[in-house]
C-alpha positions in Angstrom: -0.2 -20.0 -76.9 -2.9 -18.0 -78.0 -2.2 -16.8 -81.6 -4.7 -15.5 -84.9 -5.6 -17.1 -87.7 -4.9 -14.5 -90.7 -5.6 -16.6 -93.5 -9.2 -15.5 -94.2 -9.9 -13.3 -97.1 -12.2 -10.3 -97.3 -10.3 -7.8 -94.9 -8.7 -8.4 -91.3 -10.4 -5.7 -88.5 -6.6 -4.7 -87.7 -7.3 -2.5 -84.9 -5.9 -1.8 -81.1 -7.4 -4.7 -79.6 -5.7 -7.4 -81.9 -2.6 -6.0 -81.9 -2.9 -5.5 -77.9 -3.8 -9.6 -78.3 -0.8 -10.7 -80.1 1.5 -9.0 -78.0 0.7 -10.9 -74.9 0.3 -13.9 -77.0 4.0 -14.3 -76.6 4.7 -12.6 -73.5 2.1 -15.7 -71.8 4.5 -18.0 -73.0 7.1 -17.0 -70.6 4.7 -16.2 -67.9 4.0 -20.1 -68.3 6.8 -21.7 -67.4 6.9 -20.2 -63.8 5.0 -20.7 -61.2 5.4 -17.2 -58.9 4.3 -15.0 -61.5 7.4 -14.0 -62.7 8.7 -12.4 -59.5 12.2 -14.0 -59.7 14.2 -12.6 -62.2 15.0 -15.4 -65.1 18.0 -15.2 -67.1 16.8 -15.6 -70.8 20.4 -15.1 -71.9 24.1 -13.6 -71.4 24.4 -12.0 -67.9 27.6 -14.2 -67.1 29.0 -13.0 -63.8 32.8 -13.7 -63.3 35.3 -12.6 -61.0 38.9 -11.7 -61.7 41.6 -9.3 -59.5 38.6 -9.0 -57.0 36.4 -7.4 -59.7 33.3 -8.4 -60.7 32.5 -8.0 -64.1 28.6 -8.8 -66.1 28.0 -9.8 -69.6 25.2 -7.9 -71.6 21.8 -10.6 -72.3 18.1 -10.4 -71.6 15.5 -11.9 -68.3 12.0 -11.9 -67.7 10.5 -10.4 -64.9 7.3 -9.5 -63.7 5.8 -10.5 -66.8 8.2 -8.6 -68.8 11.5 -9.1 -71.0 14.3 -6.6 -70.3 17.4 -6.1 -71.9 20.4 -5.0 -70.1 23.9 -3.9 -70.9 27.1 -5.0 -69.5 28.6 -4.4 -66.0 32.1 -3.5 -66.7 35.0 -4.4 -63.8 33.6 -3.0 -60.9 34.7 -3.4 -57.2 31.9 -5.1 -55.1 31.5 -5.3 -51.4 33.5 -2.5 -49.8 31.1 -0.4 -47.6 27.9 -2.8 -48.0 27.4 -2.6 -51.4 26.0 -5.0 -53.8 25.2 -5.5 -57.6 21.5 -4.0 -58.0 19.8 -4.4 -60.9 17.6 -1.2 -61.8 14.7 -1.1 -64.3 13.5 1.4 -66.5 10.4 2.2 -68.8 11.0 4.8 -71.4 8.3 6.1 -74.4 8.7 6.9 -77.2 6.1 9.3 -78.9 3.7 8.7 -81.9 1.6 10.9 -83.7 -2.4 9.6 -84.4 -4.3 10.1 -87.2 -6.6 12.7 -85.2 -2.8 14.7 -85.1 -2.7 13.7 -81.0 0.8 12.6 -79.5 1.4 10.0 -77.1 3.8 8.4 -75.6 3.5 4.1 -76.9 6.8 2.7 -77.8 7.5 1.4 -74.5 11.1 0.4 -74.4 11.8 -2.0 -71.3 15.8 -2.1 -70.3 18.0 -3.3 -67.0 20.8 -1.3 -65.6 23.1 -3.0 -63.6 24.9 -1.2 -61.1 27.1 -1.4 -57.8 25.7 0.5 -54.5 23.8 0.3 -51.1 20.9 -1.7 -51.6 17.5 0.4 -49.9 14.5 -1.5 -49.9 12.5 -2.1 -52.8 15.9 -3.2 -55.2 16.6 -5.8 -56.9 19.8 -8.3 -56.3 21.2 -9.6 -59.2 21.8 -12.7 -56.4 17.8 -13.3 -56.9 18.5 -13.7 -60.2 18.1 -17.6 -61.1 19.1 -18.9 -65.0 16.6 -20.3 -66.9 17.6 -24.0 -66.6 17.8 -23.4 -62.9 13.7 -22.6 -63.0 13.0 -25.2 -65.7 14.7 -27.8 -63.0 12.7 -26.4 -60.1 9.6 -26.5 -61.9 10.5 -30.3 -63.3 11.2 -30.6 -59.3 7.1 -29.9 -58.7 6.5 -32.5 -61.0 7.0 -35.1 -57.6 4.5 -36.6 -56.1 4.4 -36.0 -52.2 6.2 -38.8 -49.9 3.9 -41.9 -49.0 5.1 -44.0 -46.1 4.9 -47.6 -46.1 5.3 -48.8 -42.8 6.4 -52.7 -42.4 6.9 -54.8 -39.1 7.5 -58.3 -38.6 9.3 -60.5 -35.5 12.3 -59.4 -35.8 12.3 -56.1 -37.3 10.6 -52.6 -38.3 10.2 -49.3 -39.6 9.2 -46.7 -42.2 10.0 -46.4 -45.9 9.2 -43.4 -47.1 9.0 -43.1 -51.6 7.6 -40.3 -53.7 7.6 -40.0 -58.0 9.4 -37.8 -60.0 7.1 -37.5 -62.8 9.5 -35.6 -65.0 12.2 -38.3 -65.0 9.9 -41.1 -64.4 12.4 -42.3 -61.0 11.3 -43.0 -58.0 13.0 -41.6 -54.7 13.6 -44.2 -51.8 14.4 -43.4 -48.2 13.9 -44.7 -44.9 14.9 -46.4 -41.6 14.7 -49.9 -40.3 15.3 -51.3 -37.1 16.2 -55.0 -36.5 17.4 -57.2 -33.7 19.8 -59.8 -34.5 18.5 -63.2 -34.1 19.5 -66.6 -33.9 17.2 -67.1 -37.3 19.3 -65.1 -39.5 22.0 -66.6 -41.4 25.2 -66.8 -39.7 27.4 -65.9 -43.0 26.5 -65.0 -46.4 24.7 -65.6 -48.7 22.0 -63.9 -46.4 18.2 -64.8 -47.3 16.4 -62.4 -48.5 13.2 -61.3 -46.2 10.8 -59.9 -48.0 8.5 -57.5 -46.2 4.3 -58.0 -46.2 3.2 -54.6 -47.1 3.9 -53.4 -51.0 3.7 -50.2 -52.5 0.7 -49.1 -55.5 1.2 -50.4 -58.6 2.1 -47.2 -60.5 5.2 -46.7 -58.2 6.8 -50.2 -59.1 9.7 -50.6 -60.8 9.6 -52.6 -64.4 12.3 -54.9 -63.1 13.7 -55.6 -59.7 16.2 -53.0 -58.5 18.9 -53.9 -56.1 20.4 -51.6 -53.4 22.2 -51.1 -50.6 21.1 -50.7 -46.4 23.9 -49.1 -44.3 24.5 -49.7 -41.3 24.1 -47.1 -38.0 26.6 -48.8 -36.3 31.0 -48.5 -35.8 31.6 -50.9 -38.4 35.1 -51.7 -36.8 32.9 -53.8 -34.1 30.4 -55.0 -36.4 30.7 -58.7 -37.3 28.6 -61.6 -38.6 27.9 -64.6 -36.3 31.1 -65.9 -37.1 33.6 -63.4 -36.1 34.9 -63.2 -39.1 34.0 -60.7 -41.5 33.3 -56.9 -40.5 30.3 -56.0 -42.5 29.2 -51.9 -42.6 25.8 -52.7 -45.2 23.7 -55.4 -46.4 22.0 -56.2 -49.9 18.1 -54.9 -50.0 16.2 -54.7 -53.2 12.9 -53.4 -55.0 11.2 -56.0 -56.2 8.7 -55.3 -59.5 5.7 -56.9 -57.5 6.3 -53.4 -54.6 7.7 -55.6 -52.4 11.2 -54.8 -50.6 13.1 -57.3 -49.2 16.6 -57.3 -46.8 19.0 -59.6 -46.9 19.5 -59.6 -42.9 22.5 -61.7 -41.4 23.1 -62.7 -38.0 25.6 -60.3 -35.9 28.5 -61.2 -33.8 26.6 -59.1 -31.2 23.0 -59.6 -29.9 21.3 -56.2 -30.2 19.2 -54.2 -32.5 20.6 -52.1 -35.2 19.1 -49.8 -37.3 19.6 -49.9 -41.1 19.0 -46.5 -43.3 19.0 -45.6 -47.0 18.4 -43.2 -49.3 18.5 -43.3 -53.4 16.6 -43.1 -56.9 15.6 -45.9 -58.8 14.5 -45.3 -62.4 11.3 -47.3 -63.0 11.5 -47.7 -67.0 
């Protein structure tokens, strides 16, 4: 945040420009948190909505909108929805005057306030339903700290598919999802424990966990008809893992019915 160093002696040149600089400095802190230039109203405190007996109430509070912080009084219990009504927040800018050294008077003290009403919305109205809490916005900022999904194409003599992954920089975790098809083969083990088949393709070093992470891959198949090749055990999923070497491996098991089956998975893996 911008600031002014007042530690020097000699008579600091305090004037309107300096005061404006100070005022903008603290507003810059709010603006830096949001990527939409403040066009989304952000609840800083209060403004808690509750409904009781068919009536809507909202507590007093403060919100940030279009680069300004507004104080907002409460909405007493009020019926909402009849005749197309909705909760609307109107903002106002009321000035009060000061007498300058040259005896002129100007409205320089600006009071920015919000007022919650219930009415039929018209174009340009700000609906309370568009407000977000600070925590919501901060979470959205965190989600924007993710890398785009990268695709890892895997293939083998009996399997193939695509694994997509992206990193969440805020939580240092990896979001992994994918779909793998495999053809039940006599080369796969008949019963547990399975042999893990490691794909040759690997993810880059910056996306790899510090230790092997196990996960489940689920069959896109009716579990009531899918058994191991011995015809004894039903199974709905298989064990899989992401190794710290960046390889994915799957514990394929031969099924009782020859054919091609699909596996799907979608999970988050901590990287530390």
